Structure formats: C-alpha cells, structure tokens
N, C-alpha and C positions, 0 to 999 in steps of 0.2 A: 313700208311697215317693216320694223326691225323684229327679228325673230323673238326677242325677250318680251315683246308687247302682245305676242299671240297668246291665246288661251290654250292651256294644255289639252292635248287631245283626251287624256285620262279622265277629265272632268266631265266628258260627255259619253262615257262608255259604261255600259251594263255589265253585270258580273260575267256574262258569256262573251265579252268582247264586242258586242254590237253597239251601234250608236243610239243614244237616247236623244231622239229629236222631237219628242211630243211637245216641247215648249217652242218649237218653231225656230230653233237657233239658226242664225245666218252668220257667216264670216269666215275667217280663216282660223286654222288650229295648229299648234305646234305638235308634230308627230314625233318628236325626239324620244327615243327609248321604245317605240312601238313599231311592229311589223304587221302588214296587213296580209291576211290570208283569206280563203274562200271557204265558206261553210258548205255543207252538202247541198243546200238549196240555192247556192250560187251567191248568197248574200256576203258582203264583206265583214270580216271579223278582224279584230286587232288583238295581237299577243304581245306581251313584254318581250323585248329581244332576248332577255335571259332566258326565257322558257321555250324559245324557238329551238326545235330539234336540228341538230347538224344534218345536212344533206350529204348522204354518200355520193362519191363522184359517179357520174353516168357516163356510159360510153357515147360517143358522138355518132351522128349518121343515123342510118336505118338499122339500129341494133337493139336487141332485147337485153334487159338488165335484170339480174337475179336480185331478189330481195333476201339478203343473207343467204342461207343454204335452202331456202324454199320450205314447203311443209310436207308432212308425210301422209297426206290424205287429200280429200276432196274440198275445195272452197265453194261454198254455195252463194255467198254474197259478200259484197265490199262496200264500206262506208268511209268517205273522206271527210275528216273533221279537222279543219285547220291543215297542219302539216302532217297529221297522224292518219295512218291507214288502218282501219280495222277490218279484220276478216272473220268470217264464221263459217262453219262447215262440219266436216267429219274428219277431224285430225286431233292429234294430241301430242303433248310435250314438243311444241315447236322451238326448234334451236336448243332442244335439251332442256327447256325450262319446264319443270315438272307440272306447274299450274297453268301452262299455256294449252289448254284442253278446249277444243271446239270453238274458242274465240281467242284472238291474239291482236296485238297492236304493233305495227311497224313505225318507228319514230323517225324514219329517214336514214338510220344507221344500224338499227338492231331491232329483233323482236322482244316484246314484252308480253307478260301475262296480264290479264284484266282481272284484278282481284284474284280469287281462288279458282276462276274458270267455271265451266259448266260440267255436268256429269253425263251429258249425252248430245246427240246431233242438234245443231243449230242451223236454221234454215235461212232467215233473213233478219236484217238489222236496219233500224231507223233512227236519225238523229232528230230530236225534236226539243227544242228550248233548252238546250244544255244537258240533255240526258240521251243515252243510247238505249233503245228498246230492242230486244233480241227475242225472236220467236224460234220454236223448235219442238223437239221431243224430249227435252231434259226434264227432269223432276227436282233439281237442285242447282241454283245458281249461287256460287260463292258461299255455299254452306246454308243458305235459305232454304229450308225444306218446303215452303209454301210456294216458292218461286218456280211453279210448274208451267211449262210450255210457253210462258211468256215472262220477261224480267226486265228490270230497269237498272242500268248502271249510271250513277250520278257523277262519276269521275273519281269516287274513292271507295264505294261499296255498292253491293248489289241489293235490290229491293224486290219484293213480290208485287205484282200488279193485281190488286184485288186478292182474291183467293186462288188466283192461278187458273190455268186452262189446260186441257188436254190436246196435245199435239196440234200446235199452231204452225200453220204453213207459211202464211204471208201477211205483210203489214204494210200500211201506207198511212200518212196523215193528210188531212186537208188544211193543216195549219192551226187548227184549233183541236180537233178530235183525233184519236188513234183508232183505225179500223184494223180488225184482226180478222182473217179467215183461216179455216182448217177444218179438223175432223170433230170439233167439240159441239156440244149441245148445251143450252141453258147456261150461257156463260154468266158467271156471278149469281147464279141461282135464278136468273130472269127467264121466264117462260118465253119461247120463241127466239131467244138469242142463239139461234142455231147455224152453225157453220160460218156465220159472220155475225160480228158484234162491234159496238161502238164504246170505247172508253174516253170518258169526259175529263179524265184526270183524277176522279174519286169514285166512279161507279160505271158499271156495265149497262148498256142498253140495247135492246132489240133494234134491228134495222129492217123495218118494213115487215115484221113477222118472220124475218129469217128466210132461209132458203133450204131446199132439200139437197142433200149431198154434199161432199167435201169440195173446198174451194182452194185453188191453187195460186191465184194471182189477183192483185188489186193494184189499180192505179188512180191517181187523182188528177183532175183538171178543174182547178178552182174548187167549188163545192160539189162537184159532180165526182162520184165514186163509180168506177168500172170494175166489175167483178167477173173473173173468168174461172172456169173449172168444170165440174161435172153437173152443175146446177140445171134445172129444167123448170120451166113455167115460173120464174121468179115473179113474185107478186100476183100470181094467178094468170100472167100474160103468156098465152100458148107460145109465142115466138121468142120469148126470153129464154133461149136454151144455150146453155154453156157460156154465154156472155150476156151481161146486163148492165144497165146504168141506173144508179140511185141518186136522185137529185136532192135529196135531204129530206124527202117527204113520200115520194113514190118511187116504184120500179118502172124501167122502160126497157123495150126491146130494142136491139140494134138490127134493124132490118129484120130478116127471117132467121137471125141466130146462126148458130154453127151446128154441125152434124156429129162433132165429137169434141173432146176435151180441148179447152183453151188453157194456155199456161202463161207465157210472159206477155205482158201488156205494156205498151210504151205510148205516151202522149207527145206529140209534135204539133203544137198550134192547135189548128181544128181537127187534125186527123188522129185516129187511134190505129195503132199497128198491133196485131196480135199474132202470136205463134202458138203452136200446140199440135195435137194429133189429129185435127179435123182434115177432111178432104173436100169439103163444100162449105163456103161461107155465104151466106144469104142467097143460096140457090146458084151461085156461081161455080160451075164444075171445075174451073181452072184455079180457083181459090184454094189451094192445098197447102 
C-alpha cells in the first residue's frame, strides 16, 4: 500500500485529539503531520506537530531535572495533558509570570499562566473530556466570581461549575461524572449533597444522602467510588468509617474501616491502597 492511498489520520480525530472509532473503521491511516501523546487516563491523543511543545534537554542517567527555576511554594497535585504538565497548589508568580498563581502549565521548555490564574490555594486537578477541573479554597478563577472552590478550564477561559462550592478538597471522575469531596454542604442547593457530591455536567446530585464530616480523598475503579477522610457510618453502615465504597446506588464498608483519617487512595487492579493518619486498618494493629 502506498502512503498516498492511506486515509489521513485527521479524518478520524475528535477535537480533543482522540480517535473516533464509533463507525468501526478498520485499515491503515497516514499519520503525517501528527504526533501521538498520552492523555492523563493513558489513552492516546494526537496533536499537530506544529502544536507540540519543544522538549527541554534532560540530563541522562539517574539525575533530577529542574523545570525552569521551579516554583516558590507548595505543589499539591499534577496533571499530564499531552505534553503539557499542569500543577496546582499554594504558589504564585511562577517564573515571574504575574498571572501564574496557584496553577501553572509547563510546556516542556517554559512555565505559562493558565488564563488569569486563581485567587487562592488549589488542591487537585482532573482532566475530563478536554477540560481541566480544579478544586481548592479559591473564590475567583480567571476573574469569574462565581467560580468558587471548583472551576473548569476549557483551554482558553475559566468557567464556574454550577454556582460554585465552598472549600473543595478532592476530585475524581468515573468517566462520565465528576465527584467532588470537601467541606461543603448542600452542593448546588441540593439537600444531602454534603461533603461529597456528583456533577453530571449540568447539575449537582447527592451521593447516597451524603456523609458526615469533611472528605480528603476520592479514587475511582470502574463505576465504584472510594471515599476517604473523616466520614463515619457512611450510608448508616457502622463499619463504614474513614473509608467507604459507593457502587452507584449504595454505600459499602471496607472490612471494619479505619480508626482515623484516610487521605491518599490508589487503585491497582483489584487492590486498594490507602494512606493517612490511622494506626489500625480493619482491626489489624500493624496496618499503620
């Protein structure tokens, strides 16, 4: 097959650079002019070569490499989107850029502001269907005064998510919905959307009547959502303390729960790994 007879790769690309395969296309494609990168979820994305950021030379061997001159505060989370690295946290004026406050983008060679930045601390960042969602303690994202605690960056400007929330700690997506956890109550005016809530793209929803007390970590495994923090008796289940699983309709305990706060949660195949301030997981005195 000669290259000129191949179908151009661009014919099968969606706006975010992912492949549109719903029609069941099979065969070879001509990738000329495109470069493959990996999205945060590990799926391939294709960028025009003209838009690919230049890579700064990296030191070989077992060496650390600086990203420009670093940042002047704490980084709380990182998202990889194509060849760009987004960071959020408690920092400001990265690389002398006045608007690079609490969020910044590394393009492989230099730091960049993300719009007009945020006005206070950001905690987590999630990439969903071509948009960045950022949680934190801010009350203004890019000048949008309704973008409180949670905001969406579409690649060119900031947007509020509903009417905003107060003090959002953590975010995760199940591929369809965005789940937010933190210190808020009645998200979007919805009764029982307390400390955890689900955003379907247009409205907030309660998650099983909500939970008691602030939540600090969320992880997804398929449609299961694992919630960690200071919650107790999630869904009225006595053992669902500091860690619980939401299956889309009901809460479940993980064994006997934890005896103190859970914070980071990671999913690896069938296993769930949890860190935090607990000294006894499921009654195991050595699970500290």
